[in-house]
N, C-alpha and C positions, 0 to 999 in steps of 0.2 A: 509681804506678799499680798495682803488684803488690799493695799493701796493701789497695786498695779495689776490686780487680777482682771481677767477678761469679763467676769460677771460679779455682781454684788460689791461694787467698788465705790458707789456714789452715796453721799450723805444728802438726803433731802431735808431742807430746813423750812419750817413754817413758823414765823414769829412776826405777827402783824404790827406790833407797836414799837416805836422808837427805833434805835439802831441795833437792837439785839441780833437780828438776822445777819446784818453786815458784819458785826463784831465776831459772831461765832464762825461765819464763813471765812473771814480773814484769818482767824486763828487756825482753823482746820487746814486751809490751803497752805499756810506757812509750814505745816507739818506734812505736806505731800498729799492731802486728801482732795478728792474730786467732790465738789459741793454744788448744790442747785437750790436757790431760794425760790420758794413758792408763796404767792400772796394769799391764796385760798385753797380749800380742799378740792374745789373743782379743777384748779390748775395742778394740784398734787396727784390726783387720782390716776391720770394717764401715765404718770412716771413710775407707778408701782409695777415695775417689770424686772427683768433679769439683771438690769444694771443697778437697781436699788439695793443698797446694803444696809442703811440705817435711816430711820425717819425721826428727826429731832423736832419736837413740838413744844411750844410754850403754852402755859396755862391760858393765856389770853386768846389763843387761836381756837380754843374749844367752845367759845361763845357762838361760833358759826355752825351751820348745819354740816355734819360729817357723813351724810348718807352716801355721797359719791365715793368717799374713802372706804366705807363699809362694802360697797358693791365691788370696788377694785380688789379688796382683800378676799372677798368671796370667790372671785374669779381665779385666785392663785391656786396652783396645784397643791395637793395634800401635803407634800413635803415642805412647802414654803411657809415659813413663819417669821415675817420680817420683824426685826427688833425695833421697838419704839423707845425713845428717851424723852421723858416728859419733864419739863422744867417748870416747877411750881414755886410760888412765893411762900416764905415762912409765915405761919400763923402764930399769933401771940398765944403763949401758954401751951403750945403744941411742940412735942419733941420729934414727931414724925410727919412726913408730907400728908396732906389731906387726901384720904382714900376716896372721898367724894369727887375730887378732881379726876382721879383715874377712871371713875365710872362714866365720865363724860365721853371717853373714847368709844368707838364702835365695839360691840361685844366680841367681834372676831379679831380684835387686836389683843392678843393674849400674851405676847412676848414684850412686856413693858418694864422699864426701869425708871423710877421716880427720883429726881434730884431736886433738892431745895436750893433756891437762890437766896442770897448770893453764894457762889461756889468758885473754887479756884480753877485756873486753866488746867492744872495738872489733873484734877479730879474729872473734869469734863473729857480731856483727852484720853484718860485711862478707861473711862466708861465707853467712849466711842470705839477705842481699840478692841475692848472685850466683845462689844456687840458685833463689830465687823468680823472678828474671828469666828464668832458663833454663826454668823451668816454664811461664811465660807464653808463651815462644816455642813450646813444645809445643802450647798451645791455638791459637796463631796458625797453626801448621802444620796442625793438625786442620781449622781453618776453610778454609784454602787447599785442602786435599785434598778437603773436601766440595764446595767450589765447583768444583774441577776435575772431580769425579765428575758434578756437575750439568751442566757444560758438555759432558762426554763424552756424557752421556745425551741432551742436546739435539741434539748433533751427529749422534748415531746416529738419533734420531727424524727429523731433517731429511734425512739421507741416505736413510733408508728410505722417505720419502714424496716425495722429489724425482721429478718426472716424467722426468728425464734421468738417464742412466747416469753414475756417477762412480767412478773407481778411483784410489787412491793407490799409487804405485810406488816401490820403493827404487831405488838407483842401478844395480842389476843388472837392473831391469825386473820384479822380482817384485812381484805384487800384494799389498799389505799390508791395505788396507781397500777394500771395494767395496759398492755398494748393490744392491738387487734389480733395479733398472732396468738396471744394467750386466750383472748376471749373466744377464739375458735373452739377451744376445748372447755371453756367455762363462761357462758354468757353473763353470769352474775359477777364474774371477776373473782370468785372465791377460789382459794387453794383447794385442791382435791383432799388434802388432809382434814379440812374442816367442812366438807360437803358430805352429808349423810349417805348420798347415793353413790359416792365415789368407790366404795369397796366392790360394787357390782359393775362399775364401768372401767375402773383402773385396775388391771390385773397384773400382778407381779409376784415374784417368789422371794421369800426371806432367805437368809444364809443357810437355814436348815432344810430348805425346799418347801416349806409350808407357805400358804397364801399370805401375802403381806397385808397386815392390818393397817388402818388409817393412822394409828399412833406411831407406826414405823415408817410412814411416808416421809420423804425428804424434808418438806417444810416443817413438819412437826418436830423432827429431830433437830433442824436448824434453830428453832425457837428454844431449844434446850442447850444450844451452844455448839452443836456438831457442824462440821463442814462435810456435806454429802454431795458426791459427784457421780454422775453416770449410772443412775438406777433406771433400768429399762422396764417400761410398762406397755401392755397391750391395751389401747384405749378403744372401747366398744361403743362410745356414745355418739358417733357420727352416722349420718344417714347413709353415706357411701360405703359403710362397712368398717371393721376394725383396722386400726393402723398402729404401728409400733412407734413409741416415743422414748426419749431419754430425758429424765428430770434430774436437775441438780439444784441444791439450795444451800445458802450460806447465811449465817447470822449477821445482823447489823448491830455493832457495838458502840456504846457511848465512850467518851474518853476514859471514864472510870472503869470500863470493862463490862458494864451492865448491858444486858440484851434489850434493845429497843425495837427489834423487828427482824425481818428476814427478807431475802430476795430469792425467788424461785424462777428457774429457767426451764422451759419445755422445748425440746427439739424434735421435729418430725424426722424420724430415721427409717420410715417405712420402706422407701426405695432401697436404702442401704441394707436393711434387714432381709428384704426379699431377694436382693442380689446375693447376699451371703447364703441364703437357703438354696438358691439355684446353683451357686458355686459349689456348695457342699454336695448337692446331688450329682453335679457334673464330676466332682472329685471322686465320688464313689465309683461312677462308671469308668472314669479314667484310671482309677487304681486297679480295676480288674484288667483293663487293657494293658496297663504298664506291667502288671505281674506276668501276663502272657508274653509281652514283648521282651521283658527282662530276661526270661529264660532263654529266648532265642539269642539275645545280645550277649549273654554270658558265654554261650557256646562260641559265638563268633569272636568275642573278645579273647577267649582262650586260644583260639586258632591264630588270631592276629598277634598276640603276645609271643607265641612260638615263632611265627614268621619274623616278627620284629627283632627278636633275640638273634635269630640266625642272620638277618640282614645287618644288625649292628656289629656282629662278630666279623662279617665279611667286610663292612666299611672300615672298621678299625684296622683290620689286616691290610686293606688297600691304602689307608692313610699312612700307616707305618711304612709300608713299602715305598710310597711316594716320598715320604720324609727321608728314608734311607737312600733313595735314588738321588734326591736333591743334594743331600749331604755328600753322597759319593761323587756326584758330578762336581760339586764345589771343591771338595778336598782333592779329587783326582786332577781337576784343572790346575789348582794351586800347586800340587806336587809336581805335575808335569812341567809347568812353567818355571817353578823354582829350581827343579833339578837341572834344567837347561842353564839357568842363570848361575846357580851355584857351581856347576861344572866349569863355567867360564872363570869364576872367581877363584875356586880352589885349584883348578888346573894351572891358572896363570901364577898363583902364589907358589905352588909346588915347583914350577919351572924356574921361577925367580930364585927360590931357595937353592935349587941345583946349580944355577948359573953363578950365584954368589959364592957357593961353596967351592966351585971350581975357578973362581976369580974371573969369570967371563961376564964382564959388566957392560960390554959395548951394546948389547941388544935388549936391555931390560925395559926400556920405554915401551916397546911393542907389547910386552906382556902386562905391564902396568896399565896401559890403555885398554887392553882386553878385559882385565879384571875390573877396571873402573866402569867400562861400558856395561858389563854384566851386572855389576852392583847397582848402577843407575836404573837398569831395566827392572831389577828386583824392587828398588825403591818406588818406581812408578807403579808396579803391580800392587805393592802394599798400599800406596796412596789411593788407587782405584777401589781396593777392597774396603778401605776405611770410608771412602765416599759412599759406597753402596750400603755399608752398615751404619752410615750416618754418625760416625765417630771421629771424623777428621776435625782438626781445629780450624774454624772459620773466622776470618777477620771481617765480619759483616758490618757495613756502614752505608749511609745513603750514597748512591752511585748514579752518575749520569749515564743511563743505559744507551741513549742515542750516540753519545760521544764514544762509548766503549765499542759499540758495534761498528761505527764508522772507522775506528782506529784499526779494526781487524781486516780491512779491505785488502791491503797488500798481502798479509799473511794468507788469507783465503785464496787469493789468486795464485800464490805459490803452492798451495796445498792441493788444488784440484787440477784436472787435466785441461789442456788448451781447448778441447772441444766442448767444454762446459762454460757457459756464460754465467756471470754473477750479477745479481741485482740486490742492492741494499736499500731498503725502503724504511725510513724512520718517520714516525709520526711526531710532529713538534709538540703536541699536547701531552706527551708521555712524561709523567713525573719521575723523580728519582726513585730508585728501588733499594731496599735494604738487602745487600748481597756482598759476598766476597768477590771482588772484581776479578782476581786471578782465577778463581775456580769457575766463574761464569765464562771467562775466555776459554778455559779448557773444555767446558761443556759444549760451547758453540763449535769449537774445532772438532770435537768428537762427532757431533752431529753432522758437520760438514764432510768429514771423512766418510761416514756411513753413506751420506748422500752421494758423494763421488763414486763410491763402490757400487751404488745402485744404478749408476748411469754409465755403463762401460762404453756405450756408443755415443756419449755426449748428451747434453740436455741443458737445463737451466736450474741454477741454485739460487734461491731467494732467501735473504735474511731480512726480517722486518720486525718492527716494534709497534706496540699498541698498548692502550690502557683499557681496563675493563672492570666493572663493578659486579661482583658475584653476590647474590642474595642468599637468604637462608634456604629457599627452595632448591637452588642449584647445589648448595652444600649437602642437603639431605639426599639428593639424587646421586651425588658423586662424593662418597665419603673420602675423608683425607684432606679436605681443604675447608678453611673457615670462611664465613662471609666477610666481605670487605673489598677494598680497591686493590687491584693487582696490575703489575706491569707484565706484559706478555712478550717474550722473544720467540719468534717462530722461524724455524729452519725448514724450508720446503724444497722438494726436488721433483723432477718429472721422470723419475726412474721406473724401475720394474714394479714397485709397490710390494705389499705384503698381504697375505690371506689372513682372515680372522684368527685361525689357529696359531699362526706365527706371531701375531700381535699379542696374544695371550701370554706368550713365553718370552717376549722381546726384552723384558727387564730382568729375566733370570740370569744370575751370574754364570759366565762361561757358556751361555747359549749363543750360538752364532750360526748363520746360514752360509758363511764363507767357507771356502775350501780349507782343509787342515793346513796350519802354518801361516794363514793369511789374516788371522784375527783371534784375539783372546776371548771375545765374548763379554768383556767387562766395560766397554765404552758406554753403552746405554744404561748398564747397571750403575755406573758411576754418576751419570747424569740424573738418574732417578733418585739415588741416595742424596746427592748434593741438593736437589730441589726440595726434597722432603725436609732435610736438615735446615734449610733456609726458610722453613715455614711456608713453602709453596708446593707446587705439584708439577708434574710433566705429563702431557697427554699426547698420544700419537694417533693420527688419522691417516689411513692408507687405503688405496684402491689398487688392486692388481692391474698392471699395465698403464696406470695413470700417474702414480707417484705417491709420495709420503710427505706428511707435514708433522714435525715434532714441535710442540709448544711448551715452553717453560714459563710457568706462572710464578712470579716473585712478588712479595708484599710491597706495596707502594709506601714510600717514606712520607712523614708529615712535614719534612723540611727539605731544603734543597740539597744537592749533592755536595759532599765534603771534598774540597780540593786537596790532593795529596802531592807533596813535592818530594822529589827524589834527590837525596844527597849524594853527590859524586866526589866529595872530599875523601882523601886517603885517610885510613884509620890511623889515629895518632899512636905512637909507640909509648908503651908504659914506662913509668919511672919508679917501679917498685911498689905501686899501690897494692894494698892487701885485698884479695878477692876470695870470698868464701865460696867454695865449690861443694855442693851437696849432690851426690850421685851414687846410687847403690850398685850400678854395674861397673866392675873394676876396669873393663876395657875402655868404656866411655870416659870414666873418671881419669884414666891414664892419658887418653887422647886430649881431653880438654885441658888437663893440667899441664901437659907438655906445650900445648898451644899458648896457654897463658904465660908460661915461662919464656917461650920464644918471643912473645910480644912485650916482655919486660915487666910483667906483673908478678907479684908474690902470691902464691897459691896457698890457701888454708883449706885442706880437704876434710870432708866428713862423709862417711859411707851411709848415714841414715839421719833421720830428723832428730833423734835423741842426742846423737853426738853433736849435731849442729846447734841444738838448743844450749848444750853445755858451753860451747864456744861463744855463743851470743851472750850468755849470762856471765861469762868470765870477764867481760869488759874489753876484750881485745878489739882494737879499731879495725873496721872493714870499710872499704870504699864501694864495694859491690857484692851482690850475692847472685850466684848462678845455681839454680836448683832444678832437678828433675821434678815433674808433676807427680808421677806415680811412684811415690816412696813407700816403703813398708811402714805401717803404723800411720802417723800423721802425714797427710799428703803435702805436696809442695806449696799449695795455696794457703793452707793452714799454717805452715811453717813461715810463710811470708808475713802473716799477721803477727807472729811472735817476733820476727826480726824487726818489724816496724816499731814495736814497743821499745826496743833497745836502740835502734838506729832509724828514727822517723823518716829521714829523707834518703836512705840508701837505695840506689837503683837495683831492681831485681829482674833477672832474665830467667824465664822458664824455658826448659828444654823438654819436649814431650814427644813420645812416639805414639801413644794411645792413652787418652784420658777422657772419659765420658763427661766429667765435670768441666773440662776445658773446651768442649765442642764449639761453643760460641764465645769468641774472645772478648767481645764487648761486655758480656756479663761476668767474665772471669777475671780480667785484668783490672788493677787499680791504678792509682796515680804513679807515674814513673815506673811502670812495669811493662815488659815486652815478652814475646814468645817466639821461638823458632821450633820447627818440627824436625824430628829425626826421620830418616837420615839427613844430614845437612852437609853443605860444603864447608871446608875449613875456612875459606875466604868469607863465606856468609857469616859464620860465627864470629870471626875476628872483626868484621865490619860492624856487627851489631854491638859487640862489647865496646869498641872504640866510640861508636855513636852515643851510647848511653852514658859512658863516662865523660865524654866531652860536653854533653848537655848538662851534666851535673856540675862540671867545672864552670860553665857559663852562668 
């Protein structure tokens, strides 16, 4: 490093006779040194600068006047002591170089190494290397001294500008360094503990309440090894009057733990102390006022508690009455509609039994159609109730909303009256939405029917799509929907509109403004429940006499719509494949079992999950499993995991009527799994079984 250093890297050579200078320079340069040959001291003197690392002089050069060299060395900074290597000839009978030769150098050339000639190249190079390293250490010392000076200046600036007084004391208590803020209290820079007048000017109390003596002042205690903080003094030595101060003091320790001094800090807390005194006085006044006011408030509070208790009892009674009214309305509506539907089912079945008993079979289809119609009405009512309660099974997936809305055009024209015009407005920038397409179609049709009924004299029905970004502010103002991007499907009419009190109840189950027998009051309830279960929301805006707009908000998908293909192939007939049927309801188990037998499958029945697990563990081969979701004990989805351990690729069909865990199919179904909802058409079940088994065979 000393050969390539920015400073102190050059070897200055002065050897006036023979080829000594050239020989030494060539040797040093071959080892990477920067050399400079000088003929005289006058030529050498200007080169004694920061680049000079070593000065090599032969004895012969000292015959000349070296005063210019002496002047150059005198001009060097105090840290600089350039190494000299003096080459002298050997004297006969002498074992050491002649010290007289050394004295011919200027007196301020103190860092000198004498070498006798002749000497080896290795000895010369070793001496040069050591001298150069010593020179580099001088530059390092210079930098360290400069850094120390900078730190001292920074410390002085800091001390001079500190708003608190600071003094450094030696172990005898003498002030070594203090700042102006401290000298405000002690012009001499002495610590109060070592000032004879301090006990009259610095007033404080000891722990026992007696006046604090100087030997108990913080700096005196610190010089005995204590760390003292926050002792308050009233200082009376200022012309402007006494002020409050806070003094802290800590000992300064050597590495061996011995005390070498202390630091004391004085803080002016007069404004703070006076403020505390004013606050204490104000607190006393306030305390009297509070005591008077408290008595008044206690009486008012007692009266308020009594009134609050009475109001709370009244509100609880009102809430309970409203709950019971809502439950009564819900159960009454369900009972009313189901009684009508069950009358159709039970009555038709009873008539069919009587006709069959009397062998009158020619007119049974009429009663079977009546029973089927009533049953389907009951299934539809149950579906709407599940939609409102957000417990229906949804097959949500990315769906092209524009395509879905446009596909409903013909159906909407058949649904509304001829005096109602229909406008379908789709925004091409609308992304796909995550939704069950069938349920969304039902929701749009329900809204269209409500719009039709609101326009008995004709009007305009508009179905439009849009995309919108809802931020956190919107979500906080309208609870029930999270921030994000949504697809909006709006169904608007120009009908009679609704008043605000009607809008408040519009989503209540069985609430309807239609005449008795013309509406169940579940249409909007179903739309509301479906939107919420789809992680969206439905909003209604209406103005009496101008019309109504219902907007369904659905979460936008991060991907494009998933295309679905409908299989129209006939269900294949079974050839005796074993199918495990797990169903706890005997009637449903009987129905599905008979269907499987008619389709040519061999049915293995289990009434619960425990029985099914035993059959799975027995090793009996099965080609398919059909299971109810809501089983006693282990549910159908958990049973499916057990089945996959024994038959990893077996197709599994779930049958569900109500299952909270199966509400969103995408998160419920696994590979090669499917689901149908109760009640179902026999043809639907047969087609699904055939479809799943045929996919497995392929």
